[in-house]
N, CA, C and O atoms as a printed pandas DataFrame, in Angstrom:
     atom_number atom_name residue_name chain_id  residue_number  x_coord  y_coord  z_coord
0              1         N          UNK        A               1    5.007    7.458   44.308
1              2        CA          UNK        A               1    5.908    6.551   44.981
2              3         C          UNK        A               1    6.808    7.347   45.911
3              4         O          UNK        A               1    7.314    8.406   45.541
4              5         N          UNK        A               2    7.000    6.848   47.086
5              6        CA          UNK        A               2    7.787    7.558   48.095
6              7         C          UNK        A               2    9.278    7.348   47.859
7              8         O          UNK        A               2    9.697    6.335   47.299
8              9         N          UNK        A               3   10.071    8.326   48.296
9             10        CA          UNK        A               3   11.509    8.249   48.141
10            11         C          UNK        A               3   12.193    7.563   49.312
11            12         O          UNK        A               3   13.342    7.141   49.188
12            13         N          UNK        A               4   11.510    7.443   50.449
13            14        CA          UNK        A               4   12.103    6.864   51.649
14            15         C          UNK        A               4   11.784    5.366   51.708
15            16         O          UNK        A               4   10.762    4.964   52.262
16            17         N          UNK        A               5   12.669    4.547   51.131
17            18        CA          UNK        A               5   12.433    3.110   51.098
18            19         C          UNK        A               5   12.850    2.424   52.393
19            20         O          UNK        A               5   12.687    1.211   52.526
20            21         N          UNK        A               6   13.381    3.175   53.341
21            22        CA          UNK        A               6   13.770    2.583   54.615
22            23         C          UNK        A               6   12.587    2.428   55.560
23            24         O          UNK        A               6   12.655    1.649   56.512
24            25         N          UNK        A               7   11.524    3.146   55.317
25            26        CA          UNK        A               7   10.374    3.039   56.214
26            27         C          UNK        A               7    9.609    1.741   55.918
27            28         O          UNK        A               7    9.572    1.272   54.781
28            29         N          UNK        A               8    9.011    1.186   56.949
29            30        CA          UNK        A               8    8.248   -0.061   56.809
30            31         C          UNK        A               8    7.102    0.079   55.809
31            32         O          UNK        A               8    6.796   -0.870   55.087
32            33         N          UNK        A               9    6.473    1.233   55.760
33            34        CA          UNK        A               9    5.318    1.406   54.876
34            35         C          UNK        A               9    5.701    1.438   53.410
35            36         O          UNK        A               9    4.848    1.211   52.552
36            37         N          UNK        A              10    6.962    1.712   53.095
37            38        CA          UNK        A              10    7.374    1.824   51.699
38            39         C          UNK        A              10    8.144    0.610   51.179
39            40         O          UNK        A              10    8.503    0.572   50.002
40            41         N          UNK        A              11    8.401   -0.373   52.024
41            42        CA          UNK        A              11    9.155   -1.540   51.564
42            43         C          UNK        A              11    8.402   -2.313   50.495
43            44         O          UNK        A              11    9.024   -2.882   49.599
44            45         N          UNK        A              12    7.096   -2.345   50.568
45            46        CA          UNK        A              12    6.302   -2.993   49.520
46            47         C          UNK        A              12    6.460   -2.293   48.188
47            48         O          UNK        A              12    6.490   -2.938   47.140
48            49         N          UNK        A              13    6.561   -0.971   48.225
49            50        CA          UNK        A              13    6.777   -0.207   47.000
50            51         C          UNK        A              13    8.123   -0.547   46.378
51            52         O          UNK        A              13    8.226   -0.645   45.155
52            53         N          UNK        A              14    9.142   -0.727   47.183
53            54        CA          UNK        A              14   10.468   -1.059   46.679
54            55         C          UNK        A              14   10.440   -2.405   45.973
55            56         O          UNK        A              14   10.980   -2.538   44.875
56            57         N          UNK        A              15    9.817   -3.406   46.587
57            58        CA          UNK        A              15    9.724   -4.724   45.970
58            59         C          UNK        A              15    8.985   -4.619   44.647
59            60         O          UNK        A              15    9.405   -5.197   43.645
60            61         N          UNK        A              16    7.882   -3.878   44.647
61            62        CA          UNK        A              16    7.106   -3.694   43.422
62            63         C          UNK        A              16    7.962   -3.012   42.355
63            64         O          UNK        A              16    7.951   -3.432   41.198
64            65         N          UNK        A              17    8.696   -1.975   42.724
65            66        CA          UNK        A              17    9.551   -1.265   41.774
66            67         C          UNK        A              17   10.629   -2.178   41.210
67            68         O          UNK        A              17   10.910   -2.132   40.012
68            69         N          UNK        A              18   11.238   -3.009   42.055
69            70        CA          UNK        A              18   12.274   -3.930   41.585
70            71         C          UNK        A              18   11.692   -4.961   40.625
71            72         O          UNK        A              18   12.332   -5.309   39.633
72            73         N          UNK        A              19   10.491   -5.450   40.906
73            74        CA          UNK        A              19    9.839   -6.399   39.999
74            75         C          UNK        A              19    9.518   -5.731   38.675
75            76         O          UNK        A              19    9.691   -6.326   37.611
76            77         N          UNK        A              20    9.053   -4.496   38.742
77            78        CA          UNK        A              20    8.751   -3.758   37.515
78            79         C          UNK        A              20   10.028   -3.556   36.691
79            80         O          UNK        A              20   10.017   -3.713   35.470
80            81         N          UNK        A              21   11.107   -3.212   37.358
81            82        CA          UNK        A              21   12.373   -3.004   36.664
82            83         C          UNK        A              21   12.823   -4.296   35.994
83            84         O          UNK        A              21   13.221   -4.284   34.830
84            85         N          UNK        A              22   12.763   -5.411   36.720
85            86        CA          UNK        A              22   13.164   -6.694   36.143
86            87         C          UNK        A              22   12.246   -7.074   34.990
87            88         O          UNK        A              22   12.715   -7.576   33.969
88            89         N          UNK        A              23   10.958   -6.844   35.136
89            90        CA          UNK        A              23   10.000   -7.161   34.067
90            91         C          UNK        A              23   10.324   -6.354   32.811
91            92         O          UNK        A              23   10.250   -6.880   31.701
92            93         N          UNK        A              24   10.680   -5.087   32.979
93            94        CA          UNK        A              24   11.020   -4.250   31.830
94            95         C          UNK        A              24   12.306   -4.722   31.160
95            96         O          UNK        A              24   12.402   -4.725   29.932
96            97         N          UNK        A              25   13.285   -5.115   31.952
97            98        CA          UNK        A              25   14.542   -5.627   31.402
98            99         C          UNK        A              25   14.278   -6.907   30.616
99           100         O          UNK        A              25   14.764   -7.064   29.496
100          101         N          UNK        A              26   13.512   -7.818   31.199
101          102        CA          UNK        A              26   13.200   -9.067   30.514
102          103         C          UNK        A              26   12.395   -8.816   29.243
103          104         O          UNK        A              26   12.597   -9.487   28.231
104          105         N          UNK        A              27   11.486   -7.851   29.299
105          106        CA          UNK        A              27   10.701   -7.509   28.108
106          107         C          UNK        A              27   11.626   -7.045   26.986
107          108         O          UNK        A              27   11.466   -7.466   25.841
108          109         N          UNK        A              28   12.589   -6.183   27.305
109          110        CA          UNK        A              28   13.534   -5.710   26.281
110          111         C          UNK        A              28   14.363   -6.869   25.726
111          112         O          UNK        A              28   14.603   -6.947   24.521
112          113         N          UNK        A              29   14.791   -7.755   26.601
113          114        CA          UNK        A              29   15.582   -8.895   26.150
114          115         C          UNK        A              29   14.769   -9.806   25.237
115          116         O          UNK        A              29   15.269  -10.257   24.206
116          117         N          UNK        A              30   13.534  -10.076   25.603
117          118        CA          UNK        A              30   12.683  -10.925   24.770
118          119         C          UNK        A              30   12.348  -10.249   23.444
119          120         O          UNK        A              30   12.303  -10.915   22.410
120          121         N          UNK        A              31   12.114   -8.948   23.455
121          122        CA          UNK        A              31   11.881   -8.215   22.208
122          123         C          UNK        A              31   13.113   -8.272   21.311
123          124         O          UNK        A              31   12.995   -8.420   20.094
124          125         N          UNK        A              32   14.293   -8.154   21.914
125          126        CA          UNK        A              32   15.544   -8.220   21.156
126          127         C          UNK        A              32   15.719   -9.597   20.524
127          128         O          UNK        A              32   16.098   -9.704   19.357
128          129         N          UNK        A              33   15.447  -10.639   21.285
129          130        CA          UNK        A              33   15.537  -11.999   20.752
130          131         C          UNK        A              33   14.565  -12.163   19.587
131          132         O          UNK        A              33   14.918  -12.747   18.562
132          133         N          UNK        A              34   13.352  -11.656   19.737
133          134        CA          UNK        A              34   12.365  -11.749   18.670
134          135         C          UNK        A              34   12.848  -11.037   17.407
135          136         O          UNK        A              34   12.692  -11.563   16.306
136          137         N          UNK        A              35   13.422   -9.863   17.554
137          138        CA          UNK        A              35   13.935   -9.120   16.402
138          139         C          UNK        A              35   15.057   -9.901   15.707
139          140         O          UNK        A              35   15.100   -9.971   14.478
140          141         N          UNK        A              36   15.950  -10.480   16.489
141          142        CA          UNK        A              36   17.040  -11.271   15.921
142          143         C          UNK        A              36   16.494  -12.508   15.216
143          144         O          UNK        A              36   16.994  -12.906   14.163
144          145         N          UNK        A              37   15.472  -13.107   15.803
145          146        CA          UNK        A              37   14.866  -14.305   15.213
146          147         C          UNK        A              37   14.237  -13.978   13.865
147          148         O          UNK        A              37   14.432  -14.704   12.890
148          149         N          UNK        A              38   13.486  -12.889   13.813
149          150        CA          UNK        A              38   12.792  -12.492   12.588
150          151         C          UNK        A              38   13.787  -12.196   11.464
151          152         O          UNK        A              38   13.493  -12.455   10.297
152          153         N          UNK        A              39   14.939  -11.668   11.798
153          154        CA          UNK        A              39   15.946  -11.343   10.789
154          155         C          UNK        A              39   16.907  -12.507   10.535
155          156         O          UNK        A              39   17.875  -12.357    9.790
156          157         N          UNK        A              40   16.651  -13.650   11.142
157          158        CA          UNK        A              40   17.490  -14.846   10.977
158          159         C          UNK        A              40   18.943  -14.599   11.385
159          160         O          UNK        A              40   19.866  -15.154   10.788
160          161         N          UNK        A              41   19.134  -13.776   12.391
161          162        CA          UNK        A              41   20.475  -13.519   12.929
162          163         C          UNK        A              41   20.736  -14.570   14.000
163          164         O          UNK        A              41   20.573  -14.312   15.193
164          165         N          UNK        A              42   21.143  -15.762   13.560
165          166        CA          UNK        A              42   21.304  -16.882   14.480
166          167         C          UNK        A              42   22.427  -16.672   15.486
167          168         O          UNK        A              42   22.239  -16.992   16.660
168          169         N          UNK        A              43   23.602  -16.144   15.082
169          170        CA          UNK        A              43   24.629  -15.877   16.098
170          171         C          UNK        A              43   24.154  -14.870   17.143
171          172         O          UNK        A              43   24.394  -15.055   18.336
172          173         N          UNK        A              44   23.482  -13.810   16.703
173          174        CA          UNK        A              44   22.957  -12.821   17.646
174          175         C          UNK        A              44   21.898  -13.403   18.555
175          176         O          UNK        A              44   21.849  -13.103   19.748
176          177         N          UNK        A              45   21.054  -14.239   17.981
177          178        CA          UNK        A              45   19.990  -14.891   18.756
178          179         C          UNK        A              45   20.600  -15.820   19.818
179          180         O          UNK        A              45   20.168  -15.825   20.971
180          181         N          UNK        A              46   21.594  -16.592   19.419
181          182        CA          UNK        A              46   22.247  -17.503   20.365
182          183         C          UNK        A              46   22.896  -16.721   21.507
183          184         O          UNK        A              46   22.793  -17.107   22.672
184          185         N          UNK        A              47   23.559  -15.627   21.166
185          186        CA          UNK        A              47   24.189  -14.792   22.193
186          187         C          UNK        A              47   23.135  -14.188   23.126
187          188         O          UNK        A              47   23.327  -14.146   24.341
188          189         N          UNK        A              48   22.027  -13.724   22.554
189          190        CA          UNK        A              48   20.953  -13.134   23.367
190          191         C          UNK        A              48   20.306  -14.184   24.263
191          192         O          UNK        A              48   19.949  -13.884   25.402
192          193         N          UNK        A              49   20.152  -15.404   23.767
193          194        CA          UNK        A              49   19.598  -16.486   24.594
194          195         C          UNK        A              49   20.545  -16.832   25.734
195          196         O          UNK        A              49   20.111  -17.087   26.858
196          197         N          UNK        A              50   21.827  -16.839   25.442
197          198        CA          UNK        A              50   22.827  -17.100   26.482
198          199         C          UNK        A              50   22.762  -16.012   27.549
199          200         O          UNK        A              50   22.872  -16.302   28.741
200          201         N          UNK        A              51   22.583  -14.765   27.127
201          202        CA          UNK        A              51   22.456  -13.661   28.071
202          203         C          UNK        A              51   21.169  -13.769   28.881
203          204         O          UNK        A              51   21.164  -13.481   30.078
204          205         N          UNK        A              52   20.081  -14.180   28.241
205          206        CA          UNK        A              52   18.814  -14.343   28.954
206          207         C          UNK        A              52   18.956  -15.394   30.052
207          208         O          UNK        A              52   18.361  -15.257   31.121
208          209         N          UNK        A              53   19.727  -16.424   29.798
209          210        CA          UNK        A              53   19.929  -17.484   30.798
210          211         C          UNK        A              53   20.536  -16.913   32.068
211          212         O          UNK        A              53   20.230  -17.379   33.165
212          213         N          UNK        A              54   21.392  -15.911   31.934
213          214        CA          UNK        A              54   21.992  -15.272   33.113
214          215         C          UNK        A              54   20.901  -14.706   34.017
215          216         O          UNK        A              54   21.002  -14.783   35.241
216          217         N          UNK        A              55   19.856  -14.137   33.409
217          218        CA          UNK        A              55   18.764  -13.539   34.183
218          219         C          UNK        A              55   17.849  -14.580   34.794
219          220         O          UNK        A              55   17.178  -14.310   35.790
220          221         N          UNK        A              56   17.813  -15.776   34.205
221          222        CA          UNK        A              56   16.933  -16.841   34.684
222          223         C          UNK        A              56   17.665  -17.748   35.674
223          224         O          UNK        A              56   17.039  -18.349   36.548
224          225         N          UNK        A              57   18.966  -17.846   35.541
225          226        CA          UNK        A              57   19.772  -18.811   36.294
226          227         C          UNK        A              57   19.550  -18.779   37.798
227          228         O          UNK        A              57   19.501  -19.836   38.428
228          229         N          UNK        A              58   19.416  -17.613   38.383
229          230        CA          UNK        A              58   19.281  -17.522   39.847
230          231         C          UNK        A              58   17.980  -18.149   40.341
231          232         O          UNK        A              58   17.846  -18.430   41.532
232          233         N          UNK        A              59   17.030  -18.368   39.449
233          234        CA          UNK        A              59   15.765  -18.997   39.829
234          235         C          UNK        A              59   15.831  -20.532   39.741
235          236         O          UNK        A              59   14.979  -21.220   40.302
236          237         N          UNK        A              60   16.829  -21.059   39.045
237          238        CA          UNK        A              60   16.893  -22.485   38.758
238          239         C          UNK        A              60   17.492  -23.283   39.910
239          240         O          UNK        A              60   18.376  -22.811   40.625
240          241         N          UNK        A              61   16.989  -24.509   40.071
241          242        CA          UNK        A              61   17.625  -25.412   41.024
242          243         C          UNK        A              61   18.695  -26.222   40.275
243          244         O          UNK        A              61   18.848  -26.089   39.061
244          245         N          UNK        A              62   19.422  -27.051   41.008
245          246        CA          UNK        A              62   20.547  -27.784   40.419
246          247         C          UNK        A              62   20.104  -28.707   39.282
247          248         O          UNK        A              62   20.792  -28.800   38.265
248          249         N          UNK        A              63   18.983  -29.378   39.436
249          250        CA          UNK        A              63   18.468  -30.272   38.381
250          251         C          UNK        A              63   18.163  -29.484   37.105
251          252         O          UNK        A              63   18.475  -29.933   36.002
252          253         N          UNK        A              64   17.554  -28.312   37.262
253          254        CA          UNK        A              64   17.226  -27.477   36.106
254          255         C          UNK        A              64   18.493  -26.945   35.434
255          256         O          UNK        A              64   18.546  -26.838   34.209
256          257         N          UNK        A              65   19.501  -26.615   36.221
257          258        CA          UNK        A              65   20.761  -26.143   35.636
258          259         C          UNK        A              65   21.418  -27.237   34.801
259          260         O          UNK        A              65   21.960  -26.964   33.730
260          261         N          UNK        A              66   21.370  -28.462   35.285
261          262        CA          UNK        A              66   21.924  -29.585   34.520
262          263         C          UNK        A              66   21.116  -29.818   33.246
263          264         O          UNK        A              66   21.679  -30.101   32.188
264          265         N          UNK        A              67   19.809  -29.696   33.353
265          266        CA          UNK        A              67   18.941  -29.844   32.185
266          267         C          UNK        A              67   19.275  -28.769   31.138
267          268         O          UNK        A              67   19.357  -29.055   29.943
268          269         N          UNK        A              68   19.464  -27.546   31.605
269          270        CA          UNK        A              68   19.844  -26.469   30.683
270          271         C          UNK        A              68   21.178  -26.787   30.015
271          272         O          UNK        A              68   21.314  -26.633   28.801
272          273         N          UNK        A              69   22.154  -27.226   30.788
273          274        CA          UNK        A              69   23.476  -27.532   30.229
274          275         C          UNK        A              69   23.380  -28.592   29.133
275          276         O          UNK        A              69   24.106  -28.520   28.142
276          277         N          UNK        A              70   22.497  -29.569   29.298
277          278        CA          UNK        A              70   22.295  -30.588   28.269
278          279         C          UNK        A              70   21.727  -29.964   27.000
279          280         O          UNK        A              70   22.215  -30.232   25.902
280          281         N          UNK        A              71   20.702  -29.138   27.147
281          282        CA          UNK        A              71   20.078  -28.477   25.990
282          283         C          UNK        A              71   21.076  -27.542   25.326
283          284         O          UNK        A              71   21.168  -27.494   24.100
284          285         N          UNK        A              72   21.820  -26.801   26.133
285          286        CA          UNK        A              72   22.830  -25.875   25.618
286          287         C          UNK        A              72   23.925  -26.642   24.868
287          288         O          UNK        A              72   24.335  -26.234   23.781
288          289         N          UNK        A              73   24.391  -27.735   25.439
289          290        CA          UNK        A              73   25.431  -28.547   24.793
290          291         C          UNK        A              73   24.938  -29.116   23.469
291          292         O          UNK        A              73   25.688  -29.161   22.494
292          293         N          UNK        A              74   23.681  -29.551   23.429
293          294        CA          UNK        A              74   23.112  -30.048   22.177
294          295         C          UNK        A              74   23.053  -28.952   21.124
295          296         O          UNK        A              74   23.294  -29.204   19.944
296          297         N          UNK        A              75   22.734  -27.744   21.547
297          298        CA          UNK        A              75   22.709  -26.614   20.611
298          299         C          UNK        A              75   24.112  -26.349   20.058
299          300         O          UNK        A              75   24.271  -26.097   18.864
300          301         N          UNK        A              76   25.115  -26.404   20.914
301          302        CA          UNK        A              76   26.496  -26.204   20.472
302          303         C          UNK        A              76   26.894  -27.269   19.456
303          304         O          UNK        A              76   27.546  -26.963   18.458
304          305         N          UNK        A              77   26.505  -28.513   19.705
305          306        CA          UNK        A              77   26.811  -29.608   18.767
306          307         C          UNK        A              77   26.185  -29.324   17.408
307          308         O          UNK        A              77   26.838  -29.492   16.378
308          309         N          UNK        A              78   24.938  -28.899   17.397
309          310        CA          UNK        A              78   24.250  -28.608   16.136
310          311         C          UNK        A              78   24.883  -27.407   15.446
311          312         O          UNK        A              78   25.072  -27.425   14.230
312          313         N          UNK        A              79   25.212  -26.365   16.201
313          314        CA          UNK        A              79   25.866  -25.191   15.612
314          315         C          UNK        A              79   27.200  -25.583   14.990
315          316         O          UNK        A              79   27.530  -25.119   13.898
316          317         N          UNK        A              80   27.973  -26.428   15.666
317          318        CA          UNK        A              80   29.255  -26.871   15.127
318          319         C          UNK        A              80   29.081  -27.787   13.915
319          320         O          UNK        A              80   29.941  -27.831   13.036
320          321         N          UNK        A              81   27.973  -28.513   13.873
321          322        CA          UNK        A              81   27.706  -29.410   12.737
322          323         C          UNK        A              81   27.277  -28.621   11.500
323          324         O          UNK        A              81   27.556  -29.029   10.372
324          325         N          UNK        A              82   26.595  -27.486   11.713
325          326        CA          UNK        A              82   26.075  -26.677   10.611
326          327         C          UNK        A              82   26.541  -25.216   10.723
327          328         O          UNK        A              82   25.710  -24.310   10.793
328          329         N          UNK        A              83   27.846  -24.984   10.740
329          330        CA          UNK        A              83   28.323  -23.604   10.911
330          331         C          UNK        A              83   27.911  -22.684    9.763
331          332         O          UNK        A              83   27.685  -21.492    9.973
332          333         N          UNK        A              84   27.816  -23.226    8.569
333          334        CA          UNK        A              84   27.400  -22.405    7.434
334          335         C          UNK        A              84   25.986  -21.883    7.592
335          336         O          UNK        A              84   25.710  -20.722    7.290
336          337         N          UNK        A              85   25.087  -22.737    8.065
337          338        CA          UNK        A              85   23.701  -22.310    8.293
338          339         C          UNK        A              85   23.636  -21.326    9.450
339          340         O          UNK        A              85   22.866  -20.366    9.412
340          341         N          UNK        A              86   24.435  -21.562   10.467
341          342        CA          UNK        A              86   24.460  -20.664   11.625
342          343         C          UNK        A              86   24.861  -19.252   11.206
343          344         O          UNK        A              86   24.341  -18.270   11.736
344          345         N          UNK        A              87   25.797  -19.153   10.243
345          346        CA          UNK        A              87   26.292  -17.854    9.774
346          347         C          UNK        A              87   25.619  -17.392    8.482
347          348         O          UNK        A              87   26.099  -16.463    7.833
348          349         N          UNK        A              88   24.520  -18.027    8.110
349          350        CA          UNK        A              88   23.718  -17.702    6.921
350          351         C          UNK        A              88   24.494  -17.846    5.608
351          352         O          UNK        A              88   24.193  -17.154    4.635
352          353         N          UNK        A              89   25.482  -18.732    5.573
353          354        CA          UNK        A              89   26.205  -18.993    4.337
354          355         C          UNK        A              89   25.647  -20.238    3.652
355          356         O          UNK        A              89   25.796  -20.396    2.440
356          357         N          UNK        A              90   25.021  -21.104    4.401
357          358        CA          UNK        A              90   24.408  -22.330    3.890
358          359         C          UNK        A              90   22.900  -22.177    4.044
359          360         O          UNK        A              90   22.402  -22.015    5.158
360          361         N          UNK        A              91   22.178  -22.228    2.940
361          362        CA          UNK        A              91   20.731  -22.021    2.992
362          363         C          UNK        A              91   19.946  -23.314    2.782
363          364         O          UNK        A              91   18.731  -23.279    2.585
364          365         N          UNK        A              92   20.639  -24.456    2.824
365          366        CA          UNK        A              92   19.910  -25.728    2.679
366          367         C          UNK        A              92   18.922  -25.878    3.823
367          368         O          UNK        A              92   19.235  -25.613    4.984
368          369         N          UNK        A              93   17.728  -26.309    3.465
369          370        CA          UNK        A              93   16.634  -26.397    4.424
370          371         C          UNK        A              93   16.995  -27.266    5.636
371          372         O          UNK        A              93   16.684  -26.897    6.768
372          373         N          UNK        A              94   17.637  -28.400    5.413
373          374        CA          UNK        A              94   18.005  -29.298    6.519
374          375         C          UNK        A              94   18.919  -28.592    7.525
375          376         O          UNK        A              94   18.723  -28.698    8.736
376          377         N          UNK        A              95   19.903  -27.882    7.014
377          378        CA          UNK        A              95   20.866  -27.188    7.882
378          379         C          UNK        A              95   20.191  -26.058    8.665
379          380         O          UNK        A              95   20.368  -25.939    9.877
380          381         N          UNK        A              96   19.424  -25.239    7.962
381          382        CA          UNK        A              96   18.755  -24.111    8.599
382          383         C          UNK        A              96   17.747  -24.600    9.636
383          384         O          UNK        A              96   17.652  -24.039   10.727
384          385         N          UNK        A              97   16.994  -25.646    9.295
385          386        CA          UNK        A              97   16.015  -26.184   10.242
386          387         C          UNK        A              97   16.683  -26.737   11.499
387          388         O          UNK        A              97   16.135  -26.618   12.595
388          389         N          UNK        A              98   17.857  -27.336   11.350
389          390        CA          UNK        A              98   18.574  -27.855   12.516
390          391         C          UNK        A              98   18.973  -26.708   13.450
391          392         O          UNK        A              98   18.840  -26.822   14.669
392          393         N          UNK        A              99   19.460  -25.609   12.878
393          394        CA          UNK        A              99   19.839  -24.449   13.684
394          395         C          UNK        A              99   18.609  -23.856   14.354
395          396         O          UNK        A              99   18.635  -23.550   15.547
396          397         N          UNK        A             100   17.534  -23.693   13.594
397          398        CA          UNK        A             100   16.309  -23.125   14.166
398          399         C          UNK        A             100   15.767  -24.009   15.281
399          400         O          UNK        A             100   15.292  -23.504   16.298
400          401         N          UNK        A             101   15.835  -25.322   15.098
401          402        CA          UNK        A             101   15.347  -26.241   16.133
402          403         C          UNK        A             101   16.171  -26.088   17.416
403          404         O          UNK        A             101   15.611  -26.048   18.512
404          405         N          UNK        A             102   17.481  -26.003   17.282
405          406        CA          UNK        A             102   18.355  -25.871   18.461
406          407         C          UNK        A             102   18.058  -24.581   19.221
407          408         O          UNK        A             102   17.960  -24.585   20.448
408          409         N          UNK        A             103   17.915  -23.479   18.487
409          410        CA          UNK        A             103   17.645  -22.191   19.135
410          411         C          UNK        A             103   16.238  -22.145   19.723
411          412         O          UNK        A             103   16.029  -21.596   20.804
412          413         N          UNK        A             104   15.279  -22.721   19.010
413          414        CA          UNK        A             104   13.902  -22.762   19.512
414          415         C          UNK        A             104   13.820  -23.581   20.790
415          416         O          UNK        A             104   13.121  -23.204   21.730
416          417         N          UNK        A             105   14.526  -24.688   20.824
417          418        CA          UNK        A             105   14.539  -25.535   22.021
418          419         C          UNK        A             105   15.079  -24.762   23.222
419          420         O          UNK        A             105   14.520  -24.838   24.317
420          421         N          UNK        A             106   16.162  -24.023   23.016
421          422        CA          UNK        A             106   16.717  -23.194   24.098
422          423         C          UNK        A             106   15.713  -22.140   24.562
423          424         O          UNK        A             106   15.480  -21.979   25.760
424          425         N          UNK        A             107   15.127  -21.432   23.613
425          426        CA          UNK        A             107   14.180  -20.368   23.958
426          427         C          UNK        A             107   12.961  -20.926   24.674
427          428         O          UNK        A             107   12.549  -20.384   25.700
428          429         N          UNK        A             108   12.383  -21.987   24.160
429          430        CA          UNK        A             108   11.198  -22.559   24.794
430          431         C          UNK        A             108   11.507  -23.043   26.206
431          432         O          UNK        A             108   10.692  -22.872   27.112
432          433         N          UNK        A             109   12.667  -23.639   26.396
433          434        CA          UNK        A             109   13.030  -24.125   27.731
434          435         C          UNK        A             109   13.152  -22.938   28.688
435          436         O          UNK        A             109   12.638  -22.985   29.805
436          437         N          UNK        A             110   13.829  -21.880   28.254
437          438        CA          UNK        A             110   13.990  -20.705   29.116
438          439         C          UNK        A             110   12.641  -20.069   29.442
439          440         O          UNK        A             110   12.392  -19.699   30.589
440          441         N          UNK        A             111   11.778  -19.940   28.449
441          442        CA          UNK        A             111   10.456  -19.352   28.692
442          443         C          UNK        A             111    9.632  -20.220   29.648
443          444         O          UNK        A             111    8.936  -19.700   30.520
444          445         N          UNK        A             112    9.714  -21.536   29.482
445          446        CA          UNK        A             112    9.003  -22.439   30.397
446          447         C          UNK        A             112    9.487  -22.247   31.830
447          448         O          UNK        A             112    8.679  -22.205   32.758
448          449         N          UNK        A             113   10.791  -22.132   32.015
449          450        CA          UNK        A             113   11.340  -21.953   33.362
450          451         C          UNK        A             113   10.975  -20.577   33.926
451          452         O          UNK        A             113   10.730  -20.442   35.125
452          453         N          UNK        A             114   10.941  -19.574   33.074
453          454        CA          UNK        A             114   10.523  -18.258   33.539
454          455         C          UNK        A             114    9.072  -18.317   34.018
455          456         O          UNK        A             114    8.720  -17.707   35.028
456          457         N          UNK        A             115    8.252  -19.039   33.301
457          458        CA          UNK        A             115    6.849  -19.211   33.704
458          459         C          UNK        A             115    6.758  -20.043   34.979
459          460         O          UNK        A             115    6.028  -19.683   35.903
460          461         N          UNK        A             116    7.497  -21.159   35.036
461          462        CA          UNK        A             116    7.480  -22.026   36.219
462          463         C          UNK        A             116    7.870  -21.269   37.484
463          464         O          UNK        A             116    7.323  -21.520   38.558
464          465         N          UNK        A             117    8.807  -20.354   37.355
465          466        CA          UNK        A             117    9.318  -19.610   38.507
466          467         C          UNK        A             117    8.665  -18.225   38.652
467          468         O          UNK        A             117    9.178  -17.353   39.353
468          469         N          UNK        A             118    7.538  -18.051   37.983
469          470        CA          UNK        A             118    6.708  -16.840   38.115
470          471         C          UNK        A             118    7.483  -15.557   37.834
471          472         O          UNK        A             118    7.251  -14.538   38.485
472          473         N          UNK        A             119    8.396  -15.599   36.878
473          474        CA          UNK        A             119    9.143  -14.394   36.535
474          475         C          UNK        A             119    8.283  -13.400   35.766
475          476         O          UNK        A             119    8.677  -12.249   35.579
476          477         N          UNK        A             120    7.107  -13.842   35.319
477          478        CA          UNK        A             120    6.175  -12.943   34.641
478          479         C          UNK        A             120    5.126  -12.420   35.601
479          480         O          UNK        A             120    4.252  -11.652   35.198
480          481         N          UNK        A             121    5.194  -12.820   36.867
481          482        CA          UNK        A             121    4.218  -12.396   37.873
482          483         C          UNK        A             121    3.130  -13.448   38.046
483          484         O          UNK        A             121    2.890  -14.269   37.161
484          485         N          UNK        A             122    2.471  -13.407   39.218
485          486        CA          UNK        A             122    1.463  -14.412   39.504
486          487         C          UNK        A             122    0.202  -13.861   40.131
487          488         O          UNK        A             122   -0.820  -14.547   40.140
488          489         N          UNK        A             123    0.235  -12.652   40.655
489          490        CA          UNK        A             123   -0.905  -12.133   41.404
490          491         C          UNK        A             123   -1.584  -11.017   40.637
491          492         O          UNK        A             123   -0.926  -10.182   40.017
492          493         N          UNK        A             124   -2.897  -11.011   40.684
493          494        CA          UNK        A             124   -3.652   -9.989   39.968
494          495         C          UNK        A             124   -3.335   -8.584   40.459
495          496         O          UNK        A             124   -3.372   -7.634   39.677
496          497         N          UNK        A             125   -3.026   -8.440   41.732
497          498        CA          UNK        A             125   -2.748   -7.096   42.243
498          499         C          UNK        A             125   -1.394   -6.552   41.784
499          500         O          UNK        A             125   -1.108   -5.370   41.974
500          501         N          UNK        A             126   -0.573   -7.387   41.192
501          502        CA          UNK        A             126    0.714   -6.951   40.679
502          503         C          UNK        A             126    0.550   -6.598   39.205
503          504         O          UNK        A             126    0.983   -7.345   38.328
504          505         N          UNK        A             127   -0.065   -5.478   38.943
505          506        CA          UNK        A             127   -0.346   -5.053   37.587
506          507         C          UNK        A             127    0.937   -4.911   36.781
507          508         O          UNK        A             127    1.966   -4.461   37.285
508          509         N          UNK        A             128    0.849   -5.303   35.527
509          510        CA          UNK        A             128    1.977   -5.146   34.620
510          511         C          UNK        A             128    2.977   -6.274   34.661
511          512         O          UNK        A             128    3.977   -6.229   33.945
512          513         N          UNK        A             129    2.743   -7.281   35.471
513          514        CA          UNK        A             129    3.692   -8.389   35.557
514          515         C          UNK        A             129    3.150   -9.663   34.929
515          516         O          UNK        A             129    3.685  -10.745   35.170
516          517         N          UNK        A             130    2.120   -9.556   34.145
517          518        CA          UNK        A             130    1.538  -10.758   33.514
518          519         C          UNK        A             130    2.007  -10.859   32.097
519          520         O          UNK        A             130    1.636  -11.795   31.389
């Protein structure tokens, strides 16, 4: 890779490098969310999902942002309704399932939008972005 990104011939390399960097950052964030999920760290998972939204937000249009706010608000309502389950003090299945459903809904929505906006890459020649 060339060091002179100001030349016309290297601008494609810069774009590729920036996409690779973003892909690596998103990969770390998704791995972190997965680790938190597996350990049932719901507060950590919620915080990590909120942080992931920051990385996805610039791709969203106004309708999608409103849709996210609705899903996010519903998650907050459920977290406030079942704070014991959120903090792993209440292990009743109904409470835990409500928290898991709220967090899963947030994660699935974010992943769908990342896919919709090709944040994982779309072209075969862009190796490593699938």
